[in-house]
N, C-alpha and C positions, 0 to 999 in steps of 0.2 A: 438793516444790518449797516454796523460802520467795520470797516478793515485799516487798520493802520500799522506801519513798521517802523523801526527806528532805529538807527545804528550805531554799533560801537565806536568807540573814540580811543585813541591814543592823547595824553596828557602831557603837559610841559613842552614836550620837542627836544629837551636839552636843557638849555637855559630861561625858556618861556615858562618859569614856576609865578602857575596859578593862574595863568596869563592866556597861553598859548596850547590848541588842541586841534584835534584832524579828526575828521570822522573818516571811518573803515569799514568797507562793505561787507561786513558781518552783520546782518538785522536779526531783530526778532521784531516778530507778528502777532498781532493784537485784535480777534476780532468780538465783538459785542453783540449780541442780539436780545432781543426782549424775553424774560422767562419768568417764572411763577419767584419771588423771594431775592435772594443774592445767590449765585451760582458762579465758583472760580473753576477752571478748569486748567492743568499748565502740562504741558510737551517737552519734553527736553532739558536744556539744563535749568538746576535748581525745584525739579518736579517735586522733590523728594523732601525740600523744604521750606519751599518759600509759604508763607501764609496763603489761605486759601479763603479769607474774611475781608472786608475795609480795610483791614491794618494794611494789608498789601499797596508797597510803592506805587504803584499803577493805581491803583483804586484813588487812593490820597490824593494822586495830581488830578484822576478825574474829577473828582467831585470839587474839586475848584470851580467849576463852569458847571457840570453837572448829577444829579442825583446817582446815586450806585446800588439803589434797591430796586428791583423789578428787573435787572437786567444780570444778565451769563456771561462771564468774561473769559475766554479761551486763548491761551498763550503758546504759542511756538517760539520757543525761548534758544538761542545757538551760540550769545556772550556768554560765556562763563565768569561764573561768579567770583566776586575777590582777586579778580588777577588782572588789576589796572586797566583795565579793557574798557570803563565806563558802564557797567550793565547796571548800576542804579541810573545812572544820569540816562538811558536808555528805556528805562522802565519810566522816570518822569515824563520823558518826553512822549510815550507812548499812550500816558494818561491823559497829558495835556493837551494832543491831536485829536484822541479820540473822545475826550470831555465837549473841546471847545465845539466839534463835528456834531455830538449832540445837542449840545444848547445855542450853535449856530450863531459863534463867537468867535475869536481868532484867539489862540494859544500865544503866549508871549511866555517871556526868559524871566520876568518877574514873577510870575503865579508859581513857578517850580521853584526857583532860589531857596525857600526856608526850605523844603525838602533837602534838597543838594547840599547845603552849606556852599559848598564851592564850585561855581556856574563854569569853570574851564568846560569841562568834560558835557556838561547841560547846552551848553550854548553851539559847540561843534555838531552834538547830536540833532538838535533843533534846524541849524543852520545850514548844517553840509560844507565839503571841504573844509579849508582851513580857516578857523574864528578865531579872534582875538576879543577878551571880556575883559574890563576892568570896572572899577567903583570910582574912583576921585570922590568921594564922600558923598555920591549919590546914586543911585542906579538899583541894582548893576545894569550894566551897557553890554553889549556885545555887535560884534560886527563881521558877515563872513568876507576874509581880504585875499581868498586865493579859493580855485575851484578844486588846485591839486596842489601838489609838489612836484619838482622835479626830479624828485627820487621815489621809488618803490617801497612800500616799506614790508617786512619779512618777519614774521611774527613769530618768537621762541616763548612758548606757554608752557609754564611748569604745571606740575599737578597739585603742586601747594597751594596755597593762599597767602593773602596778607592782608588784614584791616587795615582800611586807609589812618582809620580815629589813631591806634597804635602805630601805624610806621609815624604820622605826624608828630606823633608824640618823640619818636627819636632824635628830629632837629633841633640842632639848637635856639637859645633864644638872640644869641647874638652872634654874627660870625665877621671873621677879620676884615679891613679893609683891600686886603691885598683880594681876596674873595670875591666880597662887594663888586670892586674894582673889574674883577675879570669875566665875574659874569655879567655886570651888566653891557662889556666889551659883546660877549656870545651873544647876546639878546640882542643889541643893533645890528649883529652878522645874522642871527637869525631872520627878523624885519627885514634888511635889506634882501635876502635869499627868496623870501617869500615873494615879495616885492618886483623881483627882478627877474624871478624863475632861474634861480642862476645855482647848480649843483653845486658847482665847487666852492660857493659863498657856502652852501647848508652844511658841505662837511664841515668848513672850520666856523660854525655854530654849534657845533655837537661837544662843544666843554661846558658845561656847568660845574658850580663848587658851591653851589646853594644849598643842594637837598642830596644827590645823586650819591656822593662822598658817605654820608651818613644813614645812607639805606640799603648799600653796599652790600651787609653782612645777610641781609633778609632778602635778596637778591643776587646771588651766583651768576646766573648767567649775565649778567653783563659783565663782569672782569672776562667772562668761560668768552663771550663775542670778540671783545676788547681784546683776548690776546691773542686770538687767531685773525688782527688784522681788518677786523670788519668797523665799520663806521655804526654804534649801537646808541642806543637812550632808553633809559628805564620807560616804562608806557603806566605813566601816572608815578603812583607809591609804589610800583612793581606788585607781584615779584618777574609779571612778565616785562619782554624786551624786546626792542625793537632793531632788526638789523635794515637799513637804508641804504638800496641797492639802483644803478643804472637800471633802466626801465628794459637796458640790452642781458644786463646779465645778472636775471632777477633769478632763474632757474640754478646757477654758478652761486649765487649768493647762496641761494636756500638749501644748497647744499653741501654750502661750508659752516651755514649755521645748525644745520645735525649732524655734522661731521664733531662740533665744537661741544653740543649739548649732551644732556647722560639720555638713554634712548626711551627715555618717562616725557620727553618732551616733544610738547607738539611744534610742528613747524608748519606754518600757515603766512605764504605771501597773500597782501591785499592788495587792491587798490587803495585809494584815498576817496570814499563816496561823495559824490558830486552834490547828492539831496542829503539833507537833513529828514525828518521824521515827517510821516506824509500817510495821507490818505491813500489806498489800494482801492 
């Protein structure tokens, strides 16, 4: 029997577009056992809509390392689908870790890159903590650059969904020099904040002008939280939003998030997950 878990993640962290992500302490779990044929069982998020055959994203990632036939895959899913919390990256990370365990090999970021497309979430799901990913003509490459962040993520998760491909389609082909320069400066601040553990620098870094402004119409919680005076970033392509709190003020910020959002919003304070996908 193989048991594995993989975390949710929040990508971009404001100006770190397609490059920065943090793992979140919200986990999907998988158990793999011998079976007659192929059996897929799903409990929790997506139980009534995810495929129960070899087309399941986790099974496709598992198959990179080992055959899926003759196995029972049992899922316990806690990460909401299409909310900007890296559910697909967690699914791929689960498959890579479990498949590598079945084959006696090691999971690698490149194994899941074609399945995920954009590897920022996948890097965080595999490595844990705060991860940076890049290509520079080769790759993909990724590094875990910090175990945690100096501010605590408080998630505001709406019931509505966002399709990542559709959200990406809303982004313009070009941006102004002013917007590019502002985001480059904020991204430099983001790196400095992560490296130094400075909450002050991290707050100053949460100013993106490459993607958040173009996705704002489909993520009204972003304006709601900023209007309430909170430091907030869009989680991936949204629609979930992260309010960033001083550790000593997490409950206070969670209350402020709840007050600023519609009652249907799930407010979830989480830690940055120090570990990535792993065997249990």
